N, C-alpha and C positions, 0 to 999 in steps of 0.2 A: 642621380638618375638610377632607377631600379630596373632590373632586367627580370624576365623578358618584357618587351613592349612591341606593339605592332610595327612592322616594317614601314607601313604607310605613314607613321608618325615621325620617322627619321628625317631631319632636315637634309636637303640636298643642295649641291651634289655631295655624294658620300661614297667612300671606298668600301666595298662589301667583300667579305671573305667567307666562303663556305669551308669551314674547318674540316668537316668530314670528307669532302672531296679532296682537299689538300692533303689530308693524312693518307688517303688512298694513293695519291700520286707519290708521296714520300715513300710509302711502303713498296710500291711497284718499282721505283728506281733502286731502292736498297736491295730488293730481291734480285733485280737484274745484275747489279754489281757483284753481289755475293756469289751468285751462280757462276760467274765468270772469273772469280778470284781477283777482282779489281777493288781497290780502295775507292771510297766515295768521299769526296770533299766538296759539298755543295757550295755554290757562290752566294754569299749573303748580300751582294749588291742588288740582287733581285728583290729581296724582301726587307732588308735593313731592320730586321726584327729579332730581338733576343728570344722571344717566345718560339718563333718558328725555327731559329737555329738550334735551340735546345731540343726541339722535337726531332729535328733531323739527326742530331747526335744520338738521341735515345733510340732511334730506329736503326742505328748501325753505322752512321757516318764517322769517319776517323777524326773529323774536325770540320771546320768551315773555311772558306776563302772570304777575304774582304778586298775590295778594290782600293780603299783608302785607309790611311792610318787612323783617321778620326772614326771611321766605322768600327775598326778593330778595337779602339779604346772604349767606345760606347758599349759594344757587345761584351767585351771582357769584363766591364764593370757590372754586367748583369749575369755573370757566371759562365760565359762561354770560354772554355779553357784551352782550346787548341785552334790556333788561327794561322792561316797562310796569307800573306799580303802579296797580291798579284801584280802590283805596280811598284816600280822602284821608288825608294825614298833616298834623297840625295843631299838635302840641306842640313847644316849643323843642328838646327832646331829639331828637324825631323829625326835625325839620328839619335839625339838625346831622348826624344819621346820613345823611339824604338827600344832603346836600352832600358828605359823605365818599364815599358810594357813587357819586355822579355823577363823582367824580374817577377812578373805576376802570373804569366801563362806560358804554355809551350808555343813558341813563336817561330815562324819561318818567313823569309822575305826573298824577293828576287833582286837580282842585280844584272846590269849589262855593262858595267864599267868598274875598273878596279878601285877608283877613288873612294866611293862610299863603302866598299868592302873593307878597305884599310881602316876607315873610321869606325867600323863595327867591331874591331878587334877587342876581345875581352867581354863581349856582350852575351855570348852563349847562344845567339840566334843561329839557326840553320839557314844557309844561303843557297838559293837555287840559281842556276845559270838560266837567265831568260833568253830564249832563242827566237829571233825574228822569223816568222813564217813567210815574210815577203811584203808585209804591209808597211814596214818601217815606222811603226808606232813606238815600240820599245823592243829591246833584245839585241844580242850580238848577231852579226850579219855573216858569219862564216864559221865553219868547223874549227879553223885555227883560232879564231877569237874565243870560241867556247873553251878550248883547251887552255888558252892563256888565262882566261878568267877563273877557271876551276883551279889553276895553279895559284892564282892570287888569293883565292879563298883559303887554300891550304896554308899559304905563306902568312896569312893574317891569324892563323891559329883557329880558324872557324871550321865548322863541319859543313861539307857539301851535302845539301839536302837532296839534290837531284837536278833535273832539267825541267823547265816549264816551256810548253809549246802550245799556245792557244791560237787557233785559227778562227778569229771572230768574224772575218768577212765571209766565211763560207757557211755560217750557221743558218742563214736564211735563203740559200739557193733553193728555188721552188721545188724542183724535182729531185727525187732520191737518187736517180741515176747520175744526174749532173753533179750532185753534192758528193756522191761517192767517188766519182772521177777526180774531182778537185781535191778531196782529202787524201786520196791515194797518192796523188802527185806530191802534195805537201809532206806526207809521211815518208815518202822516198827520200826527200831532203833531210828530214829528221834522222833517218837511219844513218846518213853520212856523218851527221854531227855525233851521234852516239858511237859510231865506229871510230871516229877520230879520238874521242875520249877514251875508248877502250884501248886503242893502240898506244895511247900515252900512259896507260896503266892507271887510269882514273876510274874508280867505281862510281856508278850512278845508281843510288838506292831507289829513287822514285822518278818516274817520267809522268808529269802531270799536265792535264789540258782537257780538251773536249768541251762540249756544250750541248744544249738540248737538241740542236739540229744534227749533231754528228756523233753523239756518244755511242750509238749502236754500230756505226761504221768504224769508229776508232776501236771498239771492242773486237770487231772482226779482224781488223788489221793487226792487232796483237802487239803494238809497240808501247802504248800508254799503259801505265800501271795504276793510275789514279784519275778519276773523272771529276771535273770542275763544273758540273751541270748547275744551272740556276733556274731558268724560267719554267722548267717542267712542273714545278709545284703549283703554278697558277695557270699557265698558258696565256696567250694574248692573240690579237688578230694576226700578227706577223707569223706566229707559229701555226695558227689554224690554217693559214694560207700555204703552209709547207706540207710536203709529203714526208711525214716522219716515219722512222723505223723504230723497232723496239716495242716496249709496252705502250698501251694506249693510256693517255692521260686525259683527265677531265678538266673542263673549265671550272676554276675555283675563285676567280677574281672578277668583279664587275664594278662599274660605277652606276649608282642610281641617280636619276635626275628627274626633273618635274617640268611639265609643259606650262609655260608662263604666258604664252600668247598664241592665239589660234584664229587670227583675223584674215589670213590670206589663203585662198583656195590652193590646195595641194602642198601646203607647208605649215608647220607649227614651229614655235621657238621653245627651246628648253634652256634650263639654267646652268648648263655645262658647256664651257667654251675652251679657249686656249689655256686657261689656268686650271683646267680640270683633267687634261690629257697631255701626255708628251706628244709632240707634233713631228718628231723626226721620222716616223714610220707611217705617215698618212693619217687617215681618219679612223675613229672607232666604228664599230658596227652595232646595230641594235641586236639584243639577244633574240628578239622575235624574227628578225630578218625581213621585216615588211616595209622598211623605209630607209632612205639613204641619208646619211649624216653629212652636214657641211658646217665648218666653223663660221660663226657670225661675229666673232670678236672675243675679247678677253673672257667675258662671263656668259656668253650665249652660244648656242649651236642651233642649227636648223635640222628638222627632219622633213624630208621631201618624198612624196609618194601619193598613192591613191588611198591606202588604208592607214590612217593616222590616228594617234591618240587624241583625246580631247583636252580641254583646258583643265589644269590641275591634275591630270593623270600622271602616274609614275612611269618612267621609261628607264629600262635597264640596258646598259651598253657594255660591250667588251672593249677594253683598252687596246689601242694599236700596238703599244710597246709597254710591257708591264713595269720594267725596272724604273725608268724615269717618271712614269705615272705615279707609282707608289711614293716617290720622293716629294710629290706635291701635297701629300695629305699628312695630317697629324696622327691619325689612327686608322686601324681596320675596325669596321663594324662587323661583328660575327653574326651571320645570318643562317637561320634554319627555316626554310620555306618562307612564310610570311611573318616570321618573328625575328627580332633582333635580340640575341641572347647574351651579348657582352661586347667588349671592345679591347683591343690590344694597341699599345702605342707603336708607332713606327720609330723604334728606338734610336736609330742612327740617321733619322731624317736630317738632311742638310749638312751631315758630317763629311764634307768633301775635302778637308784639309788634313 
């Protein structure tokens, strides 16, 4: 396939990326962090792309985050050299893979139990104490447990990288005032954890966390020293529904689809359904905003309204949740107006182990 070619010739459904808009988003976040003396470590679970991760690092990021070991392995193989794993790895096989990866790149991991920490002895990885903000997904659940785990890290001969505190449930609170109140309360608890570590004589080099919904609030509160933002590079319907603070970000990710049936008044069917969008956050929206979307099955969706496209027309949609939507596609098609100028693989697609 030779580039460029007309966007209208691209088979659908297709995941489209406006690289220029994404680069402006990357630059805006990098400038925000630099102006406040904060390290930036964007989360690659959003894009799962070596090309995008390397662009983020080139723009000033200290490194990247990965949610899963398989993601980290895939991106490291493509030249990403500083990775922080944000989910615990506990199995013997996983620990062996961590040790191998630590021999290739600068690697840090989180832990919330001493057993995997002991197994990592001699690996050279930096270990962060994962602190539960109250969701009970992962993390130690008290200041005392944080101190005990930090001591276990030292006893294993490993370096304490710092503390991780990620408030995922708060990222999509709709109003800025409500989100700020929630994060302020969570941060008050984090301060007690850090105070307990300080009282025990334990130095905490990095306090990492935040996300696209809260990074500006976290910067104001002044406790985090590193931002783990992810979705800011693309945006999605969830974040468009939120009142965000900080820099303004542009929509850079879409799904193109095609009208395949137009026989019912007030409705047309497009070729993008359950297999084209993550469904955890509701439905996508049309870029034009003139019709309502409804899922019609695995491969189809409906557009409902008075002003509808016609048979074989192209329809552009904003994904409801960008991270898991990206994982449904093999590649990004790079778009400039009405032209497709290239493609990038979704490097770590499906790497969930």
